[in-house]
C-alpha positions as CSV (number, residue, x, y, z in Angstrom):
1,M,-129.6,-21.7,-96.7
2,R,-127.1,-24.3,-97.4
3,D,-124.3,-21.8,-97.9
4,R,-125.3,-20.1,-94.6
5,S,-125.3,-23.3,-92.6
6,T,-121.9,-24.2,-94.1
7,S,-120.6,-20.9,-93.1
8,Q,-121.9,-21.3,-89.5
9,R,-120.3,-24.7,-89.3
10,I,-117.0,-23.4,-90.5
11,T,-117.2,-20.6,-87.9
12,R,-117.8,-23.1,-85.1
13,I,-114.8,-25.1,-86.3
14,H,-112.7,-21.9,-86.2
15,K,-113.9,-21.2,-82.7
16,V,-113.0,-24.7,-81.5
17,V,-109.6,-24.5,-83.2
18,L,-109.1,-21.1,-81.6
19,Q,-110.1,-22.4,-78.1
20,I,-107.8,-25.4,-78.5
21,F,-105.0,-23.0,-79.5
22,L,-105.6,-20.7,-76.6
23,A,-105.7,-23.7,-74.2
24,L,-102.4,-25.0,-75.6
25,A,-100.9,-21.5,-75.4
26,A,-102.1,-21.1,-71.8
27,F,-100.7,-24.5,-70.9
28,C,-97.3,-23.6,-72.5
29,L,-97.4,-20.2,-70.7
30,I,-98.0,-22.0,-67.4
31,L,-95.0,-24.3,-68.1
32,N,-92.9,-21.4,-69.0
33,I,-93.8,-19.5,-65.9
34,E,-93.0,-22.6,-63.8
35,G,-89.8,-22.9,-65.7
36,M,-89.0,-19.3,-65.1
37,F,-89.7,-19.7,-61.4
38,E,-87.5,-22.8,-61.3
39,L,-84.8,-20.9,-63.1
40,I,-85.1,-18.0,-60.7
41,R,-85.0,-20.5,-57.8
42,R,-81.9,-22.1,-59.2
43,N,-80.2,-18.7,-59.8
44,Q,-81.0,-17.7,-56.3
45,T,-79.3,-20.7,-54.9
46,L,-76.4,-20.6,-57.5
47,P,-74.4,-18.0,-55.6
48,K,-74.5,-20.1,-52.5
49,L,-73.4,-23.2,-54.4
50,Q,-70.7,-21.3,-56.1
51,S,-69.6,-19.8,-52.9
52,S,-69.5,-23.2,-51.3
53,Q,-67.5,-24.6,-54.2
54,N,-65.0,-21.7,-53.9
55,R,-64.8,-22.2,-50.2
56,L,-64.1,-25.9,-50.6
57,K,-61.9,-24.8,-53.5
58,R,-60.9,-28.2,-54.8
59,P,-63.1,-31.0,-53.3
60,Y,-61.2,-33.7,-55.1
61,I,-58.0,-32.9,-53.3
62,P,-57.9,-34.7,-49.9
63,V,-57.4,-32.7,-46.8
64,L,-54.7,-35.0,-45.3
65,Y,-51.8,-36.1,-47.4
66,I,-49.2,-38.6,-46.3
67,R,-46.0,-38.3,-48.3
68,D,-45.9,-40.3,-51.5
69,E,-43.2,-39.6,-54.0
70,N,-45.4,-40.3,-57.0
71,T,-48.2,-37.8,-56.3
72,T,-46.8,-35.2,-53.9
73,V,-46.4,-32.5,-56.6
74,A,-50.0,-33.0,-57.9
75,W,-51.4,-32.6,-54.4
76,F,-49.6,-29.4,-53.7
77,T,-50.2,-27.9,-57.1
78,G,-53.9,-28.9,-56.7
79,R,-53.9,-26.3,-53.9
80,Y,-52.0,-23.7,-55.9
81,R,-53.2,-20.1,-56.0
82,N,-51.5,-18.0,-58.6
83,G,-48.7,-20.6,-58.8
84,A,-47.9,-20.9,-55.1
85,V,-49.1,-22.3,-51.8
86,M,-48.9,-21.0,-48.3
87,I,-47.0,-23.2,-45.8
88,A,-47.0,-23.4,-42.0
89,S,-45.5,-26.1,-39.8
90,A,-46.7,-27.6,-36.5
91,N,-46.1,-30.5,-34.2
92,F,-48.9,-31.7,-32.0
93,G,-48.3,-29.1,-29.3
94,A,-48.4,-26.3,-31.8
95,A,-51.4,-27.8,-33.6
96,N,-53.3,-27.8,-30.4
97,S,-52.4,-24.2,-29.5
98,S,-54.6,-21.1,-29.5
99,L,-52.0,-19.3,-31.6
100,L,-52.5,-21.6,-34.5
101,R,-56.3,-21.4,-34.3
102,N,-56.0,-17.6,-34.1
103,M,-53.8,-17.5,-37.2
104,I,-56.2,-19.7,-39.2
105,C,-59.2,-17.7,-38.0
106,S,-57.6,-14.4,-39.1
107,L,-57.2,-15.9,-42.6
108,A,-60.8,-17.3,-42.6
109,T,-62.0,-13.8,-41.7
110,N,-59.7,-11.5,-43.6
111,A,-58.2,-13.6,-46.4
112,P,-60.4,-16.7,-47.1
113,L,-58.8,-17.4,-50.5
114,A,-55.4,-17.5,-48.8
115,L,-56.8,-20.1,-46.3
116,D,-57.8,-22.3,-49.3
117,A,-54.1,-22.3,-50.4
118,L,-52.7,-23.0,-46.9
119,V,-50.9,-26.3,-46.3
120,I,-49.8,-27.1,-42.7
121,W,-46.8,-29.4,-42.6
122,A,-47.5,-31.8,-39.7
123,I,-44.2,-33.2,-38.3
124,D,-45.9,-35.9,-36.3
125,M,-49.0,-38.1,-36.9
126,E,-50.9,-36.7,-33.9
127,A,-50.6,-33.2,-35.4
128,A,-51.7,-34.5,-38.8
129,Q,-54.9,-36.1,-37.4
130,L,-55.8,-33.1,-35.2
131,L,-55.3,-30.6,-38.0
132,S,-57.1,-32.7,-40.7
133,N,-60.1,-33.0,-38.3
134,M,-60.0,-29.2,-37.7
135,S,-60.0,-28.4,-41.4
136,T,-62.8,-30.9,-42.2
137,H,-65.1,-30.1,-39.3
138,S,-64.5,-26.4,-38.6
139,Y,-63.3,-24.9,-41.9
140,N,-65.1,-26.8,-44.7
141,S,-61.9,-28.7,-45.6
142,S,-60.3,-25.4,-46.7
143,F,-56.7,-25.9,-45.7
144,G,-54.6,-29.0,-46.4
145,V,-52.4,-31.0,-44.0
146,Y,-49.1,-32.6,-45.3
147,Y,-47.6,-35.3,-43.0
148,Y,-43.9,-35.5,-43.7
149,N,-41.6,-36.8,-41.0
150,Y,-38.4,-36.3,-42.9
151,T,-36.1,-37.5,-40.1
152,S,-36.4,-39.5,-37.0
153,S,-34.0,-37.1,-35.3
154,L,-36.6,-34.4,-35.0
155,K,-38.7,-35.7,-32.1
156,L,-40.3,-32.8,-30.2
157,P,-42.2,-33.4,-27.0
158,P,-46.0,-33.5,-27.7
159,S,-46.5,-30.6,-25.3
160,Y,-43.9,-28.4,-27.0
161,V,-45.3,-25.4,-28.9
162,V,-42.9,-24.2,-31.7
163,T,-43.6,-20.6,-30.8
164,G,-42.8,-21.1,-27.2
165,G,-39.6,-20.3,-25.3
166,D,-37.9,-23.8,-25.1
167,W,-34.6,-22.8,-26.6
168,E,-33.1,-26.2,-27.2
169,N,-36.2,-27.5,-29.0
170,Y,-36.6,-24.2,-30.8
171,I,-33.1,-24.4,-32.3
172,N,-33.6,-28.1,-33.2
173,F,-36.9,-27.3,-35.0
174,M,-35.5,-24.3,-36.9
175,A,-32.6,-26.3,-38.2
176,G,-35.0,-29.1,-39.0
177,R,-36.9,-26.9,-41.5
178,N,-34.0,-26.9,-43.9
179,P,-34.6,-30.4,-45.4
180,F,-38.3,-29.5,-45.8
181,F,-37.6,-26.2,-47.6
182,E,-34.9,-27.8,-49.7
183,R,-37.4,-30.4,-50.8
184,M,-40.1,-27.8,-51.6
185,V,-38.0,-25.5,-53.8
186,G,-35.6,-28.2,-55.1
187,T,-37.3,-31.5,-55.5
188,L,-41.0,-30.4,-55.9
189,E,-40.1,-27.0,-57.4
190,I,-42.9,-25.3,-55.5
191,N,-43.2,-21.6,-54.8
192,F,-44.6,-20.8,-51.4
193,I,-45.3,-18.2,-48.7
194,F,-44.1,-19.4,-45.3
195,T,-45.8,-18.3,-42.2
196,D,-45.2,-18.7,-38.5
197,L,-48.2,-19.6,-36.3
198,D,-48.0,-16.5,-34.1
199,I,-49.1,-14.2,-36.9
200,F,-52.4,-12.4,-37.3
201,Y,-53.5,-11.5,-40.9
202,M,-55.4,-8.3,-41.7
203,K,-55.1,-8.6,-45.5
204,D,-54.5,-11.3,-48.1
205,P,-50.7,-11.9,-48.4
206,F,-51.1,-13.3,-51.9
207,V,-52.6,-10.0,-53.1
208,A,-50.1,-7.9,-51.1
209,L,-47.2,-9.8,-52.6
210,N,-48.7,-10.0,-56.1
211,V,-47.9,-13.7,-56.1
212,P,-46.2,-15.3,-58.0
213,Y,-44.0,-12.2,-58.6
214,G,-43.3,-11.0,-55.0
215,V,-43.5,-7.4,-56.0
216,S,-46.4,-5.1,-57.2
217,N,-44.6,-3.3,-60.0
218,V,-44.0,-6.0,-62.6
219,T,-42.5,-4.7,-65.9
220,T,-41.3,-6.3,-69.0
221,T,-37.7,-5.5,-67.9
222,S,-38.2,-7.1,-64.5
223,L,-39.3,-10.4,-66.2
224,I,-36.1,-10.6,-68.3
225,G,-33.5,-12.8,-66.7
226,P,-29.8,-11.9,-66.2
227,T,-27.3,-13.0,-68.9
228,G,-24.4,-13.9,-66.7
229,N,-22.4,-10.8,-67.5
230,D,-24.5,-8.2,-65.7
231,T,-23.9,-4.9,-63.8
232,L,-25.0,-5.0,-60.2
233,E,-27.5,-2.2,-60.7
234,S,-29.1,-4.1,-63.6
235,L,-30.4,-6.6,-61.0
236,Y,-32.1,-4.0,-58.8
237,D,-35.4,-4.1,-60.6
238,L,-35.6,-7.8,-61.3
239,L,-38.1,-10.0,-59.5
240,P,-37.0,-11.1,-56.0
241,D,-36.0,-14.7,-55.4
242,I,-37.1,-14.3,-51.7
243,A,-39.2,-11.5,-50.1
244,Y,-38.5,-11.4,-46.4
245,S,-40.2,-9.6,-43.5
246,T,-37.7,-8.1,-41.1
247,D,-36.4,-8.5,-37.6
248,A,-35.1,-5.0,-37.4
249,R,-35.0,-3.7,-33.9
250,T,-36.4,-0.3,-34.6
251,F,-37.5,1.8,-37.6
252,Y,-34.9,2.0,-40.3
253,H,-35.0,5.8,-40.5
254,L,-34.2,6.0,-36.7
255,T,-30.9,4.2,-37.0
256,I,-27.5,5.3,-38.1
257,D,-27.0,1.9,-39.7
258,P,-30.3,0.3,-40.8
259,Y,-28.3,-2.8,-41.8
260,E,-27.3,-3.3,-38.2
261,G,-23.8,-4.4,-39.1
262,N,-24.7,-6.5,-42.1
263,T,-22.8,-5.8,-45.3
264,K,-25.6,-6.2,-47.9
265,I,-28.9,-7.4,-46.6
266,P,-30.6,-6.0,-43.4
267,K,-31.9,-8.3,-40.7
268,I,-34.5,-10.8,-42.0
269,C,-37.3,-12.6,-40.3
270,G,-37.9,-16.3,-41.1
271,G,-41.4,-16.0,-39.7
272,F,-42.8,-14.7,-42.9
273,F,-41.3,-14.9,-46.4
274,F,-42.2,-15.6,-50.0
275,I,-39.8,-17.7,-52.1
276,R,-39.8,-18.6,-55.7
277,S,-38.3,-22.0,-56.8
278,N,-35.3,-21.7,-59.0
279,N,-31.7,-22.9,-59.2
280,R,-30.5,-20.2,-56.8
281,T,-33.0,-20.9,-54.1
282,S,-32.6,-24.6,-54.4
283,R,-28.8,-24.4,-54.0
284,L,-29.3,-22.0,-51.1
285,W,-31.4,-24.4,-49.1
286,T,-29.1,-27.3,-49.9
287,T,-26.3,-25.4,-48.3
288,M,-28.5,-24.5,-45.3
289,R,-29.2,-28.2,-44.8
290,E,-25.6,-29.4,-45.4
291,Q,-24.3,-26.9,-42.9
292,N,-27.2,-27.4,-40.5
293,L,-27.8,-23.6,-40.2
294,N,-30.7,-21.9,-38.5
295,D,-33.2,-20.8,-41.2
296,Q,-33.0,-17.1,-40.0
297,W,-29.6,-16.3,-38.5
298,G,-27.8,-18.8,-40.7
299,M,-29.5,-17.5,-43.8
300,E,-28.5,-14.0,-42.9
301,K,-24.9,-15.0,-42.7
302,L,-25.0,-16.7,-46.1
303,L,-26.6,-13.6,-47.7
304,N,-24.1,-11.2,-46.3
305,N,-20.8,-13.2,-46.7
306,H,-19.7,-13.8,-50.2
307,A,-16.9,-16.0,-48.9
308,L,-19.5,-18.6,-47.9
309,G,-20.3,-19.2,-51.5
310,F,-23.3,-17.0,-52.1
311,D,-23.8,-13.6,-53.6
312,S,-26.9,-11.5,-53.0
313,V,-28.3,-8.1,-53.8
314,L,-31.1,-6.1,-52.3
315,V,-33.8,-5.4,-55.0
316,N,-36.5,-2.7,-55.3
317,P,-38.7,-1.5,-53.8
318,L,-36.7,-0.6,-50.7
319,P,-38.7,-0.3,-47.5
320,A,-39.3,3.2,-46.2
321,G,-36.2,4.4,-44.2
322,L,-33.8,2.2,-46.1
323,E,-32.7,5.0,-48.4
324,K,-29.8,3.3,-50.1
325,R,-28.1,-0.1,-50.5
326,K,-25.2,-0.9,-48.3
327,D,-22.9,-2.9,-50.6
328,P,-19.1,-2.9,-50.8
329,R,-19.4,-3.0,-54.6
330,N,-20.4,-0.3,-57.0
331,G,-23.6,-0.6,-59.1
332,T,-21.4,-0.7,-62.2
333,D,-19.5,-3.7,-61.0
334,V,-20.0,-6.7,-63.3
335,V,-21.3,-9.9,-61.7
336,D,-22.8,-13.2,-62.9
337,G,-26.4,-12.3,-62.4
338,T,-27.6,-15.9,-62.8
339,Q,-26.0,-16.8,-59.5
340,V,-26.8,-13.7,-57.5
341,L,-29.7,-14.1,-55.0
342,R,-32.2,-11.3,-55.3
343,I,-33.6,-10.4,-51.9
344,R,-36.5,-8.0,-51.2
345,I,-37.1,-6.6,-47.6
346,L,-40.7,-5.9,-46.9
347,S,-42.2,-2.8,-45.3
348,Q,-41.9,-2.6,-41.5
349,A,-45.4,-1.2,-41.1
350,A,-47.2,-3.4,-43.6
351,Y,-45.5,-6.5,-42.3
352,R,-45.3,-5.6,-38.7
353,N,-42.9,-7.2,-36.2
354,A,-43.1,-6.3,-32.6
355,L,-39.9,-4.6,-31.5
356,P,-40.1,-1.3,-33.4
357,F,-43.6,-0.6,-32.3
358,Y,-43.8,-1.4,-28.6
359,T,-42.2,0.1,-25.5
360,V,-44.1,-2.0,-23.0
361,A,-45.5,-5.0,-24.8
362,G,-49.1,-4.3,-26.0
363,T,-48.6,-0.5,-26.0
364,V,-48.1,1.1,-29.4
365,D,-45.4,3.8,-29.6
366,D,-46.7,7.3,-30.1
367,D,-45.1,7.6,-33.5
368,Y,-46.6,4.5,-34.9
369,P,-49.9,5.9,-36.1
370,M,-47.9,8.6,-38.0
371,Y,-45.8,6.0,-39.7
372,L,-48.9,4.0,-40.6
373,E,-50.6,7.1,-42.0
374,E,-47.5,7.7,-44.2
375,L,-47.8,4.2,-45.6
376,K,-51.5,4.7,-46.3
377,N,-50.7,7.9,-48.2
378,R,-48.4,5.9,-50.4
379,G,-51.1,3.3,-51.0
380,E,-49.7,0.7,-48.6
381,Y,-51.7,-1.0,-45.9
382,E,-51.2,-3.4,-42.9
383,V,-50.9,-7.0,-44.0
384,L,-50.0,-8.8,-40.8
385,Y,-48.8,-8.5,-37.3
386,H,-46.1,-10.8,-35.9
387,P,-45.2,-10.4,-32.1
388,N,-41.7,-11.7,-32.5
389,Y,-40.2,-10.2,-29.4
390,Y,-37.7,-11.8,-27.1
391,A,-39.1,-14.1,-24.4
392,H,-37.6,-12.4,-21.4
393,N,-37.9,-9.0,-19.8
394,H,-35.0,-6.9,-20.8
395,T,-33.8,-3.5,-21.7
396,L,-32.5,-2.8,-25.3
397,P,-30.1,0.1,-25.5
398,Y,-30.0,1.4,-29.1
399,G,-26.4,2.6,-29.5
400,N,-27.1,2.4,-33.2
401,S,-29.9,4.9,-32.9
402,K,-29.8,8.4,-34.3
403,N,-31.3,9.4,-31.0
404,R,-28.5,8.4,-28.7
405,T,-30.7,8.5,-25.6
406,L,-33.2,6.0,-27.0
407,V,-33.7,3.0,-24.7
408,K,-36.6,0.7,-25.2
409,F,-37.9,-1.6,-22.5
410,I,-39.5,-4.8,-23.9
411,Q,-41.5,-6.5,-21.2
412,Q,-43.3,-9.7,-21.6
413,R,-46.6,-9.5,-19.7
414,G,-47.9,-13.0,-19.9
415,D,-47.6,-14.9,-23.2
416,K,-48.0,-14.0,-26.8
417,E,-51.7,-14.7,-26.6
418,E,-52.2,-12.0,-24.0
419,I,-50.1,-9.5,-26.0
420,M,-52.1,-10.2,-29.1
421,K,-55.4,-9.7,-27.2
422,I,-54.1,-6.4,-25.8
423,S,-53.2,-5.2,-29.3
424,N,-56.5,-6.3,-30.8
425,H,-55.0,-9.0,-32.9
426,W,-57.1,-11.8,-31.5
427,A,-60.0,-13.5,-33.5
428,L,-61.1,-16.2,-31.1
429,N,-63.9,-16.0,-28.6
430,A,-63.7,-16.9,-24.9
431,N,-64.3,-20.6,-25.8
432,G,-61.4,-20.6,-28.3
433,T,-63.5,-20.8,-31.4
434,C,-63.3,-18.6,-34.5
435,I,-65.4,-15.5,-34.7
436,V,-66.1,-15.2,-38.4
């Protein structure tokens, strides 16, 4: 009997121990389930948090920066994307314009990472305050604002919009860019994309330009620098120093001379370009400032006239229609490649300007869809639209055209905002706010 009672007591103890174990196991299971749910909840919110952090990009970089020699480089490089930033410029009139808001909205919609790398150079404090408020309250502090009044001589009326037709102020402002660009590539040694405000972006320009290279096809050979005793043709496949959009007045393949009288580099457009900081580009902008040259027409003269102290070469890939280089030298001629500026001209259909594509402003030429389809077949795509036409109604006779009878009538019907709306390059609603 004693052995039986002892056995029963041991059995009861085992049951109690088992119950305690099961209770502890159940408790732990409940904790684990709650932990799992908490982990799931956190994981569900994590993409949103990460997206917010990506959108804000760098929350420790202030939106508004007022020039300080000690920390300027750190502020810009804090906004770097692939070793470069995107730059625009605005006085108060331009900062308050619908064109600027449309450009920013197109980036927010079609290239948000490019917007995170955008810095708008405010040339007056009113513009700096307006733009910093816009970035903070409307765009989650995405783009930065750099206030830098480099000279008291550049005093634009508050109502003046840089993209408008006030010729005197326009020339003044264009020449005034030179000290800023010189400072960026020379003093601060910053690579950048520059954009006018009257541009609508369909794709990310950083991706399209393969920043920081400026060209898609990067090879080991293209990364090797010149020696100083180089043949001209050995430079053709090197990385560009500057990649320019074009102001060509029609498609290259429609003209007898796509260079339109220039000796080496076709017409460029200062409204969109990518520049890499190096000794060549720094010296170039110093000369531009010293001679007070316009950043487009003056630049074109420097690039095409060796007598002015600069040598240049057109590098690959050539845009469609520009079948060969126009250069008085042979490819076998020996040059000091360390001093030769390497210029790339971008595709006319991927980086669209207005004049080749419009007969009456807002109406696309019949041939344009065909040209665009040819680009798509080669893997290209539209990156931006820039309505850089002349401000007044006029007729352009193309004596340079292969079609001798070609005459194009460029008519301004209203302002650029109206033209961009007609051509479906407008991202703002009726209240002027961004439709994202």
